[in-house]
N, C-alpha and C positions, 0 to 999 in steps of 0.2 A: 924342353919345349912345353909351353903352356897352352891350354885350350881355353877358349872363352866360355864363361859360364852364362847361364840365363840372365843373371843380374848384370853382367857386362853387356850382353846384347840389349837388355832393357835400357841401360844407361845410354848406349850408342843410339838406340832408337829415339830416346828422349832428346838427345842432342840434335839428331837429324830433324825431328819434328819441330824443335825449337827454331832451328835455322829456317825451316819452311815458313813457320808462322811469323817469326820476326821479320823475315824478308818480305812476306806478303803484306804485313802490317805497315812497313815503311813505305811501300808503294802507295798506300792510301793518302799520303801527304803530297803527292805529285798532282798538280792542277789538272792535267789531262786525264789522269786516272780517276780523280775525284769526279770530274764531269761525267765520265762514262759510267762509273759505279752509281752515282746519284741518279742517272737516267734509268738504271736497271731496277730501281726500287719500284715495285708495281704501283700504279696510280691509287689503288684502294688503300695502300699503306703510307701514302704521302701525307704529311701534315705540315702545317705552317709553324712558325715559332722556333723554339730551340731544338726541336726534333725534326727540323727540315732535312731533306735528303743529303745535302752536303755535310751537315753536322753529323748525320748518322754514319756517313762514310768515314769521317774522322774518328768517330767513336768506335767503329768496328776496327779501324786500324790500331787504335790504342788497345782494344781488347785482344787483338791478335798478338801484339807486341808483349803485353802483360802476360798473356797465356803462355807464349813461347818462353819468356823469362821464367815464369813460374815452373815450367817443366824442368828447368835446370837446377832448381833448388829442391833437394830431397824432401824437405818439410812441407813444401807447397805443391809438389808434383801431382799428387792425386787430385787435389782441389782444382789445380790449373787444368788438368786433363778433363775433368768433368765439365768445367766451365767451357773448355774448347769444344767439347761434344755438343753442349747446349748451343754454343755459338754457331757451329756448323749447321745445326737444325734451324736456327733462327734466320740465317742468311740465305737458306736454300730458296725461299720464294723469289728472291731477286735473281738467282741463277736460273730458276725455272722461267721467269718472265723474260729474261734475255734469250733463253733457248727458244721461246715461242716467237721471238722477233729477230730472227737471224739476219734479215736485211738491214735492220737498224743497228745491230751490235757486231756484225761481222764475225771475226775469229774469236771474239770474247764469248760469243753465244755458243757454248759447248752444248751439243744436243742433250735433251732431257735425260734419257736413260743412261748414257755414259757418265754424265755429270752426277746423277743420283748414285750410281755404282761407285764412282770415285769418292763421293762424300762418305758413303757407308764404309768403304775400305779405309779411308782416313780415320773415321771414328773407331774402327776395329783396331787400327794400329795404335791409336791413342790408348785404348783399353789395354792392349798388350804392354804398352810402355809404362803404365801406372799400376799394373796388378801388384 
């Protein structure tokens, strides 16, 4: 009977996180999701041109997919993990904006404090996965 080592648990955690991020990233290419996520970008961060809200949603989807895939490759797992932590911090203003506008975003608008705690827990899990 074998027992799982810390490295086995780390690898399993990287697989789980990869599934979460790749799955979330794929949703960014669904038109209805794009509209909702684009609307979540706070007005002060909206710009015209190539960095418009819809393109930012597509870009963040690509980032999530790339980060998730990067977690699966030992040579890139640490870099991907750091990039995903930065990513989570970068997209938090959109989540906070949605939380402040519950009537507009409905169930997508997770309340601020639970969302912040969830983001921090996810960041901590990423750190554990790439140590």
